[in-house]
PDB file of N, CA, C and O in Angstrom:
ATOM      1  N   MET A   1       0.857  -1.039   0.085  1.00  0.00           N
ATOM      2  CA  MET A   1       0.112   0.113   0.092  1.00  0.00           C
ATOM      3  C   MET A   1       0.878   1.349  -0.141  1.00  0.00           C
ATOM      4  O   MET A   1       1.840   1.618   0.578  1.00  0.00           O
ATOM      5  N   GLU A   2       0.542   2.038  -1.009  1.00  0.00           N
ATOM      6  CA  GLU A   2       1.267   3.352  -1.077  1.00  0.00           C
ATOM      7  C   GLU A   2       0.531   4.497  -0.249  1.00  0.00           C
ATOM      8  O   GLU A   2      -0.587   4.884  -0.589  1.00  0.00           O
ATOM      9  N   ILE A   3       1.149   4.981   0.764  1.00  0.00           N
ATOM     10  CA  ILE A   3       0.677   6.244   1.276  1.00  0.00           C
ATOM     11  C   ILE A   3       1.392   7.610   0.839  1.00  0.00           C
ATOM     12  O   ILE A   3       2.590   7.818   0.650  1.00  0.00           O
ATOM     13  N   ILE A   4       0.167   8.582   0.721  1.00  0.00           N
ATOM     14  CA  ILE A   4       0.613   9.904   0.210  1.00  0.00           C
ATOM     15  C   ILE A   4      -0.140  10.784   1.241  1.00  0.00           C
ATOM     16  O   ILE A   4      -1.324  10.944   1.536  1.00  0.00           O
ATOM     17  N   LYS A   5       1.013  11.271   1.653  1.00  0.00           N
ATOM     18  CA  LYS A   5       1.039  12.486   2.667  1.00  0.00           C
ATOM     19  C   LYS A   5       0.427  14.001   2.547  1.00  0.00           C
ATOM     20  O   LYS A   5       1.127  14.801   1.928  1.00  0.00           O
ATOM     21  N   LEU A   6      -0.798  14.460   3.075  1.00  0.00           N
ATOM     22  CA  LEU A   6      -1.334  15.598   2.298  1.00  0.00           C
ATOM     23  C   LEU A   6      -0.292  16.694   2.768  1.00  0.00           C
ATOM     24  O   LEU A   6       0.246  16.721   3.874  1.00  0.00           O
ATOM     25  N   ARG A   7      -0.083  17.682   1.627  1.00  0.00           N
ATOM     26  CA  ARG A   7       0.423  18.945   2.358  1.00  0.00           C
ATOM     27  C   ARG A   7      -0.200  20.040   2.527  1.00  0.00           C
ATOM     28  O   ARG A   7       0.204  21.018   3.154  1.00  0.00           O
ATOM     29  N   GLU A   8      -1.507  19.875   1.807  1.00  0.00           N
ATOM     30  CA  GLU A   8      -2.778  20.746   1.750  1.00  0.00           C
ATOM     31  C   GLU A   8      -4.180  20.053   2.640  1.00  0.00           C
ATOM     32  O   GLU A   8      -4.185  19.006   3.287  1.00  0.00           O
ATOM     33  N   ASP A   9      -5.066  20.804   2.469  1.00  0.00           N
ATOM     34  CA  ASP A   9      -6.059  20.013   2.803  1.00  0.00           C
ATOM     35  C   ASP A   9      -6.760  18.822   1.967  1.00  0.00           C
ATOM     36  O   ASP A   9      -7.530  18.035   2.517  1.00  0.00           O
ATOM     37  N   TYR A  10      -6.453  18.755   0.677  1.00  0.00           N
ATOM     38  CA  TYR A  10      -6.597  17.747   0.148  1.00  0.00           C
ATOM     39  C   TYR A  10      -5.654  17.713  -0.999  1.00  0.00           C
ATOM     40  O   TYR A  10      -4.795  18.586  -1.123  1.00  0.00           O
ATOM     41  N   ILE A  11      -5.831  16.395  -2.137  1.00  0.00           N
ATOM     42  CA  ILE A  11      -5.346  16.519  -3.350  1.00  0.00           C
ATOM     43  C   ILE A  11      -6.177  15.600  -4.062  1.00  0.00           C
ATOM     44  O   ILE A  11      -6.904  14.748  -3.552  1.00  0.00           O
ATOM     45  N   LYS A  12      -5.996  15.865  -5.430  1.00  0.00           N
ATOM     46  CA  LYS A  12      -6.724  15.595  -6.279  1.00  0.00           C
ATOM     47  C   LYS A  12      -6.522  14.208  -6.926  1.00  0.00           C
ATOM     48  O   LYS A  12      -5.407  13.699  -7.034  1.00  0.00           O
ATOM     49  N   LEU A  13      -7.687  13.613  -7.358  1.00  0.00           N
ATOM     50  CA  LEU A  13      -7.455  12.091  -7.798  1.00  0.00           C
ATOM     51  C   LEU A  13      -6.264  11.660  -8.825  1.00  0.00           C
ATOM     52  O   LEU A  13      -5.592  10.629  -8.798  1.00  0.00           O
ATOM     53  N   GLY A  14      -6.195  12.852  -9.821  1.00  0.00           N
ATOM     54  CA  GLY A  14      -4.949  12.429 -10.835  1.00  0.00           C
ATOM     55  C   GLY A  14      -3.761  12.936 -10.367  1.00  0.00           C
ATOM     56  O   GLY A  14      -2.760  12.483 -10.922  1.00  0.00           O
ATOM     57  N   GLN A  15      -3.572  13.846  -9.398  1.00  0.00           N
ATOM     58  CA  GLN A  15      -2.225  13.849  -8.810  1.00  0.00           C
ATOM     59  C   GLN A  15      -1.878  12.932  -8.099  1.00  0.00           C
ATOM     60  O   GLN A  15      -0.718  12.569  -8.292  1.00  0.00           O
ATOM     61  N   ALA A  16      -2.654  12.192  -7.037  1.00  0.00           N
ATOM     62  CA  ALA A  16      -2.399  11.207  -6.149  1.00  0.00           C
ATOM     63  C   ALA A  16      -1.886  10.084  -6.921  1.00  0.00           C
ATOM     64  O   ALA A  16      -0.883   9.468  -6.563  1.00  0.00           O
ATOM     65  N   LEU A  17      -2.745   9.715  -8.287  1.00  0.00           N
ATOM     66  CA  LEU A  17      -2.439   8.728  -9.244  1.00  0.00           C
ATOM     67  C   LEU A  17      -0.954   8.559  -9.623  1.00  0.00           C
ATOM     68  O   LEU A  17      -0.338   7.493  -9.660  1.00  0.00           O
ATOM     69  N   LYS A  18      -0.333  10.190  -9.986  1.00  0.00           N
ATOM     70  CA  LYS A  18       0.849  10.500 -10.357  1.00  0.00           C
ATOM     71  C   LYS A  18       1.569  10.205  -9.424  1.00  0.00           C
ATOM     72  O   LYS A  18       2.491   9.400  -9.552  1.00  0.00           O
ATOM     73  N   ALA A  19       1.275  10.817  -8.282  1.00  0.00           N
ATOM     74  CA  ALA A  19       2.393  10.521  -7.030  1.00  0.00           C
ATOM     75  C   ALA A  19       2.720   9.145  -6.776  1.00  0.00           C
ATOM     76  O   ALA A  19       3.886   8.819  -6.550  1.00  0.00           O
ATOM     77  N   ALA A  20       1.706   8.247  -6.797  1.00  0.00           N
ATOM     78  CA  ALA A  20       2.415   7.138  -6.412  1.00  0.00           C
ATOM     79  C   ALA A  20       2.672   6.631  -7.470  1.00  0.00           C
ATOM     80  O   ALA A  20       3.195   5.560  -7.164  1.00  0.00           O
ATOM     81  N   GLY A  21       2.635   6.726  -8.776  1.00  0.00           N
ATOM     82  CA  GLY A  21       3.645   6.258  -9.819  1.00  0.00           C
ATOM     83  C   GLY A  21       2.683   5.591 -10.609  1.00  0.00           C
ATOM     84  O   GLY A  21       3.056   5.193 -11.712  1.00  0.00           O
ATOM     85  N   LEU A  22       1.035   5.309 -10.110  1.00  0.00           N
ATOM     86  CA  LEU A  22       0.132   4.296 -10.832  1.00  0.00           C
ATOM     87  C   LEU A  22      -0.124   4.998 -12.614  1.00  0.00           C
ATOM     88  O   LEU A  22      -0.528   4.309 -13.551  1.00  0.00           O
ATOM     89  N   ALA A  23       0.216   6.417 -12.702  1.00  0.00           N
ATOM     90  CA  ALA A  23      -0.340   6.948 -13.951  1.00  0.00           C
ATOM     91  C   ALA A  23       0.779   7.554 -13.995  1.00  0.00           C
ATOM     92  O   ALA A  23       1.470   7.830 -13.015  1.00  0.00           O
ATOM     93  N   GLU A  24       1.090   7.862 -15.436  1.00  0.00           N
ATOM     94  CA  GLU A  24       2.798   8.536 -16.017  1.00  0.00           C
ATOM     95  C   GLU A  24       2.211   9.912 -16.319  1.00  0.00           C
ATOM     96  O   GLU A  24       3.129  10.649 -16.678  1.00  0.00           O
ATOM     97  N   SER A  25       1.004  10.560 -16.313  1.00  0.00           N
ATOM     98  CA  SER A  25       0.516  11.926 -17.025  1.00  0.00           C
ATOM     99  C   SER A  25      -1.212  12.135 -16.267  1.00  0.00           C
ATOM    100  O   SER A  25      -2.022  11.365 -15.750  1.00  0.00           O
ATOM    101  N   GLY A  26      -1.185  12.976 -16.437  1.00  0.00           N
ATOM    102  CA  GLY A  26      -2.898  13.536 -16.166  1.00  0.00           C
ATOM    103  C   GLY A  26      -3.273  12.696 -16.978  1.00  0.00           C
ATOM    104  O   GLY A  26      -3.747  11.703 -16.426  1.00  0.00           O
ATOM    105  N   VAL A  27      -3.261  12.643 -18.692  1.00  0.00           N
ATOM    106  CA  VAL A  27      -4.055  12.120 -19.344  1.00  0.00           C
ATOM    107  C   VAL A  27      -4.714  10.695 -19.041  1.00  0.00           C
ATOM    108  O   VAL A  27      -5.891  10.335 -19.038  1.00  0.00           O
ATOM    109  N   GLU A  28      -3.221   9.851 -18.725  1.00  0.00           N
ATOM    110  CA  GLU A  28      -3.574   8.572 -18.209  1.00  0.00           C
ATOM    111  C   GLU A  28      -4.502   8.564 -16.884  1.00  0.00           C
ATOM    112  O   GLU A  28      -5.362   7.692 -16.757  1.00  0.00           O
ATOM    113  N   ALA A  29      -4.350   9.329 -16.129  1.00  0.00           N
ATOM    114  CA  ALA A  29      -5.371   9.557 -15.092  1.00  0.00           C
ATOM    115  C   ALA A  29      -6.877   9.927 -15.286  1.00  0.00           C
ATOM    116  O   ALA A  29      -7.837   9.502 -14.643  1.00  0.00           O
ATOM    117  N   LYS A  30      -6.865  10.660 -16.139  1.00  0.00           N
ATOM    118  CA  LYS A  30      -8.189  11.276 -16.618  1.00  0.00           C
ATOM    119  C   LYS A  30      -9.147  10.069 -17.186  1.00  0.00           C
ATOM    120  O   LYS A  30     -10.316   9.879 -16.851  1.00  0.00           O
ATOM    121  N   TYR A  31      -8.316   9.231 -18.201  1.00  0.00           N
ATOM    122  CA  TYR A  31      -8.837   8.272 -19.050  1.00  0.00           C
ATOM    123  C   TYR A  31      -9.252   6.996 -18.046  1.00  0.00           C
ATOM    124  O   TYR A  31     -10.320   6.408 -18.216  1.00  0.00           O
ATOM    125  N   ALA A  32      -8.449   6.674 -17.138  1.00  0.00           N
ATOM    126  CA  ALA A  32      -8.701   5.461 -16.052  1.00  0.00           C
ATOM    127  C   ALA A  32     -10.073   6.153 -15.365  1.00  0.00           C
ATOM    128  O   ALA A  32     -11.181   5.644 -15.534  1.00  0.00           O
ATOM    129  N   ALA A  33      -9.918   7.080 -14.762  1.00  0.00           N
ATOM    130  CA  ALA A  33     -11.339   7.687 -14.430  1.00  0.00           C
ATOM    131  C   ALA A  33     -12.573   7.602 -14.925  1.00  0.00           C
ATOM    132  O   ALA A  33     -13.507   6.997 -14.398  1.00  0.00           O
ATOM    133  N   GLN A  34     -12.602   8.353 -16.191  1.00  0.00           N
ATOM    134  CA  GLN A  34     -13.520   8.102 -17.318  1.00  0.00           C
ATOM    135  C   GLN A  34     -14.024   6.530 -17.415  1.00  0.00           C
ATOM    136  O   GLN A  34     -15.175   6.095 -17.394  1.00  0.00           O
ATOM    137  N   ASP A  35     -12.736   5.813 -17.532  1.00  0.00           N
ATOM    138  CA  ASP A  35     -13.354   4.428 -17.705  1.00  0.00           C
ATOM    139  C   ASP A  35     -13.746   3.375 -16.739  1.00  0.00           C
ATOM    140  O   ASP A  35     -13.914   2.178 -16.972  1.00  0.00           O
ATOM    141  N   GLY A  36     -13.885   4.121 -15.424  1.00  0.00           N
ATOM    142  CA  GLY A  36     -14.414   3.509 -14.467  1.00  0.00           C
ATOM    143  C   GLY A  36     -13.745   2.621 -13.744  1.00  0.00           C
ATOM    144  O   GLY A  36     -14.332   1.704 -13.170  1.00  0.00           O
ATOM    145  N   LEU A  37     -12.073   2.834 -13.673  1.00  0.00           N
ATOM    146  CA  LEU A  37     -11.087   1.983 -13.538  1.00  0.00           C
ATOM    147  C   LEU A  37     -10.416   1.805 -11.948  1.00  0.00           C
ATOM    148  O   LEU A  37      -9.830   0.919 -11.327  1.00  0.00           O
ATOM    149  N   VAL A  38     -10.998   3.581 -11.632  1.00  0.00           N
ATOM    150  CA  VAL A  38     -10.576   3.802 -10.124  1.00  0.00           C
ATOM    151  C   VAL A  38     -11.572   3.868  -9.121  1.00  0.00           C
ATOM    152  O   VAL A  38     -12.582   4.486  -9.456  1.00  0.00           O
ATOM    153  N   SER A  39     -11.551   3.376  -7.939  1.00  0.00           N
ATOM    154  CA  SER A  39     -12.423   3.358  -6.805  1.00  0.00           C
ATOM    155  C   SER A  39     -11.851   4.376  -5.534  1.00  0.00           C
ATOM    156  O   SER A  39     -10.627   4.498  -5.564  1.00  0.00           O
ATOM    157  N   VAL A  40     -12.305   4.870  -4.803  1.00  0.00           N
ATOM    158  CA  VAL A  40     -12.558   5.236  -3.761  1.00  0.00           C
ATOM    159  C   VAL A  40     -12.894   5.327  -2.848  1.00  0.00           C
ATOM    160  O   VAL A  40     -13.606   6.315  -2.664  1.00  0.00           O
ATOM    161  N   ASN A  41     -12.678   4.529  -1.811  1.00  0.00           N
ATOM    162  CA  ASN A  41     -13.493   4.017  -0.521  1.00  0.00           C
ATOM    163  C   ASN A  41     -14.063   3.013  -1.044  1.00  0.00           C
ATOM    164  O   ASN A  41     -14.820   2.529  -0.202  1.00  0.00           O
ATOM    165  N   GLY A  42     -14.093   2.451  -1.994  1.00  0.00           N
ATOM    166  CA  GLY A  42     -15.166   1.091  -2.278  1.00  0.00           C
ATOM    167  C   GLY A  42     -16.009   1.763  -3.582  1.00  0.00           C
ATOM    168  O   GLY A  42     -16.671   0.943  -4.219  1.00  0.00           O
ATOM    169  N   GLU A  43     -16.057   3.103  -4.029  1.00  0.00           N
ATOM    170  CA  GLU A  43     -17.019   3.090  -5.053  1.00  0.00           C
ATOM    171  C   GLU A  43     -16.140   3.707  -6.390  1.00  0.00           C
ATOM    172  O   GLU A  43     -15.139   4.420  -6.317  1.00  0.00           O
ATOM    173  N   THR A  44     -16.646   3.342  -7.318  1.00  0.00           N
ATOM    174  CA  THR A  44     -15.801   3.726  -8.499  1.00  0.00           C
ATOM    175  C   THR A  44     -16.158   5.170  -8.794  1.00  0.00           C
ATOM    176  O   THR A  44     -17.308   5.566  -8.604  1.00  0.00           O
ATOM    177  N   VAL A  45     -15.140   6.024  -9.286  1.00  0.00           N
ATOM    178  CA  VAL A  45     -14.871   7.357  -9.583  1.00  0.00           C
ATOM    179  C   VAL A  45     -14.865   7.673 -10.981  1.00  0.00           C
ATOM    180  O   VAL A  45     -14.055   7.046 -11.664  1.00  0.00           O
ATOM    181  N   TYR A  46     -15.641   8.564 -11.580  1.00  0.00           N
ATOM    182  CA  TYR A  46     -15.490   8.930 -13.044  1.00  0.00           C
ATOM    183  C   TYR A  46     -14.807  10.012 -13.182  1.00  0.00           C
ATOM    184  O   TYR A  46     -14.646  10.496 -14.303  1.00  0.00           O
ATOM    185  N   GLN A  47     -14.072  10.815 -11.608  1.00  0.00           N
ATOM    186  CA  GLN A  47     -13.892  12.262 -12.312  1.00  0.00           C
ATOM    187  C   GLN A  47     -12.385  12.130 -11.644  1.00  0.00           C
ATOM    188  O   GLN A  47     -12.190  11.758 -10.487  1.00  0.00           O
ATOM    189  N   ARG A  48     -11.411  12.485 -12.537  1.00  0.00           N
ATOM    190  CA  ARG A  48      -9.929  12.639 -12.365  1.00  0.00           C
ATOM    191  C   ARG A  48      -9.631  13.955 -11.124  1.00  0.00           C
ATOM    192  O   ARG A  48      -8.806  13.936 -10.210  1.00  0.00           O
ATOM    193  N   GLY A  49     -10.421  14.824 -11.414  1.00  0.00           N
ATOM    194  CA  GLY A  49     -10.288  16.096 -10.249  1.00  0.00           C
ATOM    195  C   GLY A  49     -10.995  15.837  -8.875  1.00  0.00           C
ATOM    196  O   GLY A  49     -11.000  16.813  -8.125  1.00  0.00           O
ATOM    197  N   LYS A  50     -11.509  14.855  -8.477  1.00  0.00           N
ATOM    198  CA  LYS A  50     -12.132  14.545  -7.507  1.00  0.00           C
ATOM    199  C   LYS A  50     -11.268  14.886  -5.998  1.00  0.00           C
ATOM    200  O   LYS A  50     -10.131  14.427  -5.889  1.00  0.00           O
ATOM    201  N   LYS A  51     -11.683  15.458  -5.201  1.00  0.00           N
ATOM    202  CA  LYS A  51     -10.693  15.752  -4.103  1.00  0.00           C
ATOM    203  C   LYS A  51     -10.937  14.831  -2.587  1.00  0.00           C
ATOM    204  O   LYS A  51     -11.953  14.658  -1.915  1.00  0.00           O
ATOM    205  N   LEU A  52      -9.597  14.378  -2.423  1.00  0.00           N
ATOM    206  CA  LEU A  52      -9.312  13.356  -1.512  1.00  0.00           C
ATOM    207  C   LEU A  52      -8.785  13.986  -0.626  1.00  0.00           C
ATOM    208  O   LEU A  52      -7.944  14.858  -0.847  1.00  0.00           O
ATOM    209  N   VAL A  53      -9.261  13.593   0.732  1.00  0.00           N
ATOM    210  CA  VAL A  53      -8.899  13.975   2.127  1.00  0.00           C
ATOM    211  C   VAL A  53      -8.110  13.050   3.035  1.00  0.00           C
ATOM    212  O   VAL A  53      -7.536  12.001   2.745  1.00  0.00           O
ATOM    213  N   ASP A  54      -8.200  13.609   4.074  1.00  0.00           N
ATOM    214  CA  ASP A  54      -7.112  12.307   4.900  1.00  0.00           C
ATOM    215  C   ASP A  54      -8.479  11.338   5.074  1.00  0.00           C
ATOM    216  O   ASP A  54      -9.687  11.574   5.088  1.00  0.00           O
ATOM    217  N   GLY A  55      -7.677  10.153   5.195  1.00  0.00           N
ATOM    218  CA  GLY A  55      -8.418   9.003   5.110  1.00  0.00           C
ATOM    219  C   GLY A  55      -9.054   8.065   4.053  1.00  0.00           C
ATOM    220  O   GLY A  55      -9.309   6.865   4.156  1.00  0.00           O
ATOM    221  N   ASP A  56      -9.229   8.827   3.109  1.00  0.00           N
ATOM    222  CA  ASP A  56      -9.384   8.210   1.823  1.00  0.00           C
ATOM    223  C   ASP A  56      -8.450   7.144   1.147  1.00  0.00           C
ATOM    224  O   ASP A  56      -7.235   7.321   1.061  1.00  0.00           O
ATOM    225  N   VAL A  57      -9.113   5.986   0.655  1.00  0.00           N
ATOM    226  CA  VAL A  57      -8.090   4.923   0.329  1.00  0.00           C
ATOM    227  C   VAL A  57      -8.970   4.798  -1.625  1.00  0.00           C
ATOM    228  O   VAL A  57     -10.140   4.751  -2.004  1.00  0.00           O
ATOM    229  N   VAL A  58      -7.717   4.791  -2.300  1.00  0.00           N
ATOM    230  CA  VAL A  58      -7.561   4.661  -3.745  1.00  0.00           C
ATOM    231  C   VAL A  58      -7.245   3.560  -4.027  1.00  0.00           C
ATOM    232  O   VAL A  58      -6.199   3.211  -3.480  1.00  0.00           O
ATOM    233  N   THR A  59      -7.837   2.624  -4.846  1.00  0.00           N
ATOM    234  CA  THR A  59      -8.093   1.590  -5.425  1.00  0.00           C
ATOM    235  C   THR A  59      -7.465   1.584  -7.197  1.00  0.00           C
ATOM    236  O   THR A  59      -8.388   1.944  -7.927  1.00  0.00           O
ATOM    237  N   TYR A  60      -6.419   1.333  -7.851  1.00  0.00           N
ATOM    238  CA  TYR A  60      -6.222   1.088  -8.971  1.00  0.00           C
ATOM    239  C   TYR A  60      -5.013   0.083  -9.457  1.00  0.00           C
ATOM    240  O   TYR A  60      -3.875  -0.139  -9.046  1.00  0.00           O
ATOM    241  N   LYS A  61      -6.079  -0.570 -10.878  1.00  0.00           N
ATOM    242  CA  LYS A  61      -4.928  -1.351 -11.215  1.00  0.00           C
ATOM    243  C   LYS A  61      -4.344  -2.467  -9.998  1.00  0.00           C
ATOM    244  O   LYS A  61      -3.140  -2.666  -9.831  1.00  0.00           O
ATOM    245  N   GLY A  62      -5.169  -2.983  -9.384  1.00  0.00           N
ATOM    246  CA  GLY A  62      -4.613  -3.616  -7.849  1.00  0.00           C
ATOM    247  C   GLY A  62      -4.096  -3.026  -6.741  1.00  0.00           C
ATOM    248  O   GLY A  62      -4.264  -3.439  -5.593  1.00  0.00           O
ATOM    249  N   GLU A  63      -3.399  -1.960  -7.092  1.00  0.00           N
ATOM    250  CA  GLU A  63      -2.852  -1.300  -6.179  1.00  0.00           C
ATOM    251  C   GLU A  63      -3.607  -0.425  -5.627  1.00  0.00           C
ATOM    252  O   GLU A  63      -4.546   0.025  -6.285  1.00  0.00           O
ATOM    253  N   THR A  64      -3.360   0.055  -4.197  1.00  0.00           N
ATOM    254  CA  THR A  64      -4.040   0.588  -3.170  1.00  0.00           C
ATOM    255  C   THR A  64      -3.326   1.806  -2.581  1.00  0.00           C
ATOM    256  O   THR A  64      -2.307   1.692  -1.900  1.00  0.00           O
ATOM    257  N   ILE A  65      -3.869   2.910  -2.856  1.00  0.00           N
ATOM    258  CA  ILE A  65      -2.935   4.168  -1.934  1.00  0.00           C
ATOM    259  C   ILE A  65      -4.021   4.711  -1.051  1.00  0.00           C
ATOM    260  O   ILE A  65      -5.221   4.860  -1.280  1.00  0.00           O
ATOM    261  N   LYS A  66      -3.221   4.999   0.136  1.00  0.00           N
ATOM    262  CA  LYS A  66      -3.892   5.694   1.478  1.00  0.00           C
ATOM    263  C   LYS A  66      -3.594   7.197   1.490  1.00  0.00           C
ATOM    264  O   LYS A  66      -2.518   7.681   1.139  1.00  0.00           O
ATOM    265  N   ILE A  67      -4.637   7.872   1.921  1.00  0.00           N
ATOM    266  CA  ILE A  67      -4.094   9.017   1.817  1.00  0.00           C
ATOM    267  C   ILE A  67      -4.560  10.017   3.466  1.00  0.00           C
ATOM    268  O   ILE A  67      -5.631  10.409   3.930  1.00  0.00           O
ATOM    269  N   THR A  68      -2.949  10.118   3.968  1.00  0.00           N
ATOM    270  CA  THR A  68      -3.034  10.751   5.136  1.00  0.00           C
ATOM    271  C   THR A  68      -2.613  12.178   5.635  1.00  0.00           C
ATOM    272  O   THR A  68      -1.703  12.665   4.965  1.00  0.00           O
ATOM    273  N   LYS A  69      -2.830  12.540   6.117  1.00  0.00           N
ATOM    274  CA  LYS A  69      -2.280  13.983   6.662  1.00  0.00           C
ATOM    275  C   LYS A  69      -1.136  14.248   7.454  1.00  0.00           C
ATOM    276  O   LYS A  69      -0.864  15.404   7.778  1.00  0.00           O
TER     277      LYS A  69
END
């Protein structure tokens, strides 16, 4: 499980995927979300701009990212 520490109150989904190395670009993150391949807290997310906050858990390509403060 990859852990991403927040520097602000939130991080956008696309930025989190790139920071964790699961997406090489914002375009890749955008298509992953649009295609319904990403889930946040167990729910499919279709917006790469979704704001993630402390405690959120993202799953993509069988990998998990936890967002912490």
